C-alpha distance (Angstrom), angle and dihedral (degrees) to the residues before:
residue distance angle dihedral
M1 . . .
Q2 3.80 . .
H3 3.80 125.9 .
H4 3.76 118.0 -147.6
H5 3.73 118.9 -168.9
N6 3.78 117.5 -177.0
H7 3.78 125.9 -168.2
H8 3.79 95.6 -112.5
A9 3.82 94.1 52.7
A10 3.79 90.3 51.7
Q11 3.80 91.0 52.1
S12 3.82 93.6 49.2
H13 3.82 92.2 48.6
A14 3.79 93.3 49.1
A15 3.76 93.5 68.3
Q16 3.83 93.7 47.7
P17 3.81 122.1 80.1
V18 3.78 111.8 -110.3
A19 3.81 111.9 -116.6
P20 3.82 114.5 -127.5
P21 3.77 114.0 -106.8
P22 3.79 113.8 -95.8
A23 3.79 117.8 -107.4
F24 3.78 129.8 -137.3
V25 3.84 118.5 -132.1
A26 3.83 118.2 -175.6
S27 3.81 104.1 -144.6
T28 3.81 136.3 146.4
A29 3.81 86.0 -135.3
K30 3.77 84.5 88.7
P31 3.79 128.7 50.6
F32 3.86 118.3 -106.7
S33 3.82 91.0 -106.9
S34 3.81 91.4 57.0
L35 3.76 92.1 47.7
I36 3.80 90.8 52.8
D37 3.84 89.8 48.0
D38 3.87 88.6 50.4
A39 3.83 92.3 47.9
M40 3.79 90.7 50.3
A41 3.85 92.7 47.9
V42 3.79 92.1 50.3
M43 3.81 91.9 46.4
D44 3.87 92.8 47.7
D45 3.78 91.2 47.5
G46 3.86 91.2 49.4
M47 3.77 92.4 49.3
K48 3.82 91.5 48.6
R49 3.79 90.7 50.1
A50 3.85 93.1 47.2
P51 3.79 108.3 123.6
M52 3.81 111.0 -119.3
D53 3.81 123.8 -159.4
G54 3.82 101.1 170.5
V55 3.79 95.2 -104.5
A56 3.84 107.4 122.9
E57 3.80 96.1 -141.5
H58 3.84 94.1 46.6
D59 3.77 93.1 45.4
F60 3.78 92.3 46.7
V61 3.77 92.4 51.0
T62 3.80 96.5 46.2
M63 3.83 89.0 52.0
M64 3.74 96.3 43.7
I65 3.82 97.2 52.6
P66 3.79 93.7 67.0
H67 3.78 90.6 37.4
H68 3.82 90.2 56.7
Q69 3.78 90.6 44.7
G70 3.79 87.5 55.1
A71 3.80 89.0 56.4
I72 3.81 90.3 49.9
D73 3.81 91.1 49.5
M74 3.83 91.8 50.3
A75 3.81 90.0 48.0
K76 3.81 90.0 52.8
A77 3.75 90.2 50.0
V78 3.84 93.1 53.2
L79 3.73 91.0 47.3
L80 3.81 88.0 61.2
Y81 3.78 93.4 52.9
S82 3.79 109.2 26.4
T83 3.77 122.9 85.1
A84 3.82 93.0 178.0
P85 3.79 108.2 113.0
E86 3.81 92.9 -148.1
M87 3.88 91.3 55.2
Q88 3.82 91.6 44.1
N89 3.84 90.5 52.1
L90 3.74 91.1 46.7
A91 3.77 92.4 49.3
R92 3.80 92.5 48.5
G93 3.80 90.2 48.6
I94 3.82 90.5 51.0
I95 3.81 91.6 49.9
T96 3.84 91.8 49.9
E97 3.85 96.6 44.9
Q98 3.81 95.5 41.7
Q99 3.79 92.9 48.3
N100 3.79 89.5 50.5
E101 3.80 91.6 49.1
I102 3.77 91.1 48.7
R103 3.87 89.6 53.3
I104 3.83 88.7 51.2
M105 3.80 92.9 49.3
Q106 3.83 91.9 46.2
A107 3.76 90.8 50.3
W108 3.84 90.5 50.3
L109 3.83 90.4 47.2
Q110 3.80 90.9 52.7
R111 3.80 90.9 50.8
Y112 3.77 91.2 46.7
Q113 3.83 94.1 49.3
A114 3.85 91.7 46.4
K115 3.83 90.5 50.1
K116 3.90 90.2 46.6
A117 3.83 91.9 48.7
K118 3.83 91.2 48.8
H119 3.77 90.9 55.8
R120 3.80 95.1 53.1
C-alpha cells in the first residue's frame, strides 16, 4: 500500500476540519455483519491516518498498530456471537497476542521518537 500526498491535496485538507476517528464498540445491539463492517472501517481509517516518515520500520509499525487493533475488534465481535468453543478460544488468543504485539510496537515507536527528537 503506497500513500501519495501531493501539495494541492494538503492545501485543500488544511481548510477543512478533521473528522474524529471512528470508534469500534462491540455490542449485540448490532448484527455481527455490522460489527465486522465497523471494525474494518475503524481499521482502514487508522491505517490511512498513520503518520509516515519514509523509514520502513516506523511506517510498518504505525500501519500495523491499527491493523492489529482491527483483528482485536473482529475477535471481540465474534466472541459476542459465537458459541463454538474452538472459535472462542481462537478469538481470545488473537486478542491476547495482538494486544501484546501492539504494546511491543508502541514501545518501539516511543524509543524511535525519543531517538529522533534527541537528534534534532
